[in-house]
N, C-alpha and C positions, 0 to 999 in steps of 0.2 A: 505491499498500499506508499502512493510516497506523498510525503509528509513536504505539509506547509512553509512553503518560504516567504516570514514575518515580517524577514528586515535582507534586503540585497548583501546588504554586509555577513549578516549570520556564516561567513566558512563554515560551521560543523554542520547544520543546516545545506546549505548549498552541496558543501560535497560528501553527505548517505543520494541526495533527489540524483545529482551524476552518475554518480556511479548504479542509479536503479538503473537512468535511461542507457547510459552504458550496459547493461545488463541484457535491455530491454532490443539497443539497435548495433551493439558492438563493434560503436564506435570507439577510438580509439583513442579521439582526442581528449571527448569526455571524461573516459581513464585516468587522462593524466592529470590533466586539471582534478579530479577530482582525491588525488594523491598529490594537489597541492603539487602540481609539475605543470611548465609550462606544455602548451596543448603538441609539437614536434619541435624535432629537435632544428636549433639552430635563433631558438625568439625569445625575444628578452619577455621577461614577465617580472621584474626587479619591486612594485610597488602594486597598491594597491585595487586602484585604478586596469594597473596594465591590469592585475592578473580577474577583474569582472565584464574588463575587455574583449580576451579570452573570453571567458564561459558565455558572453551576448553572441559574438562571433562566430563561437567551436556551435552550440545550441545552431543561429542559424542555417549553417554550417551542415550539420547534421536532419534539421529538417529539409532543409532542400535537397540530400541527397535521401532519405527515409520518408515523407514526408509523414511521421507518425507524429500524433494529435499530442502523447502525452512530452513532447519535446515542443511542441509550440506554445503548449501550458506554462512549461517552463520561462519560457522566454517571452513571456506577457508580463508575468511577474518580477522576470526582475528584471526588467526596464519599463515597466508600468506608472509608478511614482518620477519618475524621471524623461520620460514622455507632456506628462500630465504638466509637469513644472512649467517645462518647454512651451510649453502651448496654452496657457493661465497667465503667462509671460504676456507673448506677442497678442493677450486681449484684450489687457488689461491699456494697452498701446493702440487699442483699438474703440470704435464707435459701437460698433454691431453685437446684439444682442447673439452668442450663439454661444450654444453651451458646449466647453471644456470636454466633457463627456464627451457627447455625441464626435466630438474632432475626433477624439482618443480610439475610440471604436471603427469606424470610419478609419485609419491610420492605421491599424492593427489588422483590419479589412482589406485590405491592401498588398501590405506585408503574407499574409497567408494567402493571397490570389498568385501573386508572380514571386515565388519567391526562386525560380530560374532568372532572374536581376540581377540578383547575388553575389559576388565577391569576394570570396575573404581570403582578402591575399595580407591581408595588416589584422593589426591586434582591434587599433579602431575603427574596425572596416564594417563591420551592424549600427555604431553608435554613428556617423557620416549619416551611409547610406539611410536608416530610417531616421533621422533628423528631417533629411532631403523632402522622404515621401511628409513628415509633417505638414514642412514648411510649402509642398502643392498644395497640401489637402486641407489645410487651415486657408490658406488661399481661395482654394474654390470653392469653401461655403462663402467666405466673407464675396465673395462678385457675388451667390446669387440671396445671399442678403442683401446686393444693394440693387440685384431691381428689381428685387420686392417693391423695396424699400418704396413708397410714395405717400408727397405729404394729401391729406384731407382734409377739403374746411366741413364738409356733410359731417355729420355723425355717426361715427364709423357702428350705430346699430341699427343704423336703418338702410347705410348702404353696407351691403362688406367687399369691395377692394377683389379683384376676377385671383384670383389662383394660376398663373401662371405657370406654373410643374404642370399643366394637368390640359388633355384637351381642347376645342372648343367642344360645342357642343354640333357645331353647323359641320363641322370639320370632320366629325366625328360619325356624322350622319354620311355623309359625300365617301368617309372612304366606307361607311357599308355599305352604300350603294356600288361603290364602283368589285366591292370585293363579289358581291352576285351577279354581277357581267361579269367576272372574267369565272365565274364557278361557270355562268351558265355553259359560256365557253370553252371551256375546258373540260367541261361532255359531251359538247357535242362535237369536238375534236375525236373523243376515244367513243362515240359511237358510230361515228364515222369510218374509224379507223376499224373497231373490230367487225366494221358491214364488211368492208376489204377483206381483212386479213380469212373472212369467212369463202372469199370468193380464190383464194389459192389450190394450188394443189395440198394432197397428205400431206407428200413432202416437205414443200417449204415451206405450211404450216408447223409440222413435226422440227423443222432447221430451225424457225425464231425461235419456238417455244422454248428452245434449249441451252441457243447463246442468250434469248433477249430476256427470258423468264426467270429460266433456271439458275443460267449462269453459267450455263457447261462450257469448255473452254472449244474453240474449236474444233482442236483435236480427238476431243473426244465425243464432241458431236458427229462430226465424221464417223467415226467409230464402230458406234450407234448407227449412222442411218447404213452404214456398207458402201461409204462412197469418198474420193480422191478427198486429200482435204484441197485442191484448190475447186474439184465440184463447188463443193460444201459454202467454199465461199464466193460461186457466181452464181447458187441455192441461193444464199440469203442476199446479195445484191442485187438480182433480180427480185427478188419477194418484195423484197424492201419495196422496189423503187414500181410495182407494182401499183401496189397499195400507197404511198405517195401521189401520182398520180389518178390514182379511180378517188381518192382527196378529195383532187385540185378540180375534176371533173365535176362529182359532186358536188360542191361548191360554186363552182363556176356557174350549175344550172341553179338554184337559186339566184342567181341575179337582175336586174329587169334589164334589155337591154333597151339600151341610149336609141335616138332615133338615127339614119347615119348620113350624117350633112358635108355636103360638099364630096361623097362618093367614101366618109371614112369607113373602114370595121362599127360597127357596135363595140360599147363598150360590154369587158365583160366579167368579170367582178364587180359585183356593186351587194354588199349582205346585207345589206341596212333599206329597207322598203320603209316606206310612213305609216306611221300607228293607225290600224282601219281600216288601211285599203283592201284592195283584193290577192297584191301582193302581198298583202302581208300578214291578209289570211289562207296563203297558197304556203308563202314561208315556211307554217305553224304546221301546218299538216304535212308537208312532206318532212321538215325533223322529225315529227312524229313517226311517221312515216320509216326513217333509218334508227329510231329509236326501238323502234317497235324489234325490227327487223337483225340489228345489231343485240337485244336483248333473248333477242330467240336464240341467236351464234352461240353468246355466253353459256346459254341454259345445250343445248345441243353437243 
């Protein structure tokens, strides 16, 4: 069971924790520090600050390599007070009302999320790296407060300021409508794909299913079909081309031909007809037929 570190200068308790984490992770640097020795040969650890710096740097390096939650927990306990003190000192020179505890939690969340960016090349590596993250995180909080700070003469109980951190209702409604249109278009293309997939030969359908659905390699698919690898590639190429050409023709048949002008050919592909028109009703009827045929091909 891990003991709580009441103070980062409590060498005995800290050494016990480091020894337990060494048994958990096998990190040699933690074992050396638990014994009061430098984490590796050739480095200096002559003062108490040097020792604490190497503890934090070694813990961060161990977490980077192992991802052990217990290692990160001790890293937080050892550095929480110093980080909080630095944040509070900077906030005292600011006119914004920011909770130092919120900033502290965000700082260690960033440390937790991006351990791969840490380089344990010297004793104070974690102290310097961590305090840079703290400074940048605090600046982010202060900029957010600056954007939200708006002076109003009206009574706040009557008119509440707009919450700029949320999406406007009109934008949310617009995005919802766009997603419906995209979903319908995607469904239409799937139905057309199934329709023209059902028109392929049995060999072409089997080849495309093996490669595109089951994720089978070309070599294994060729063996399954009993054909050469070069022939399989040609079967897949022709099958895809038939589907895409068939889809293009089906989409073209939904278009309204424009009146020829000066001998020009009619326009080929217009997928949108005026709402309520006979063409619009015809398009809906054709798409319904496509859906019925595609659904029956899946069932069969």
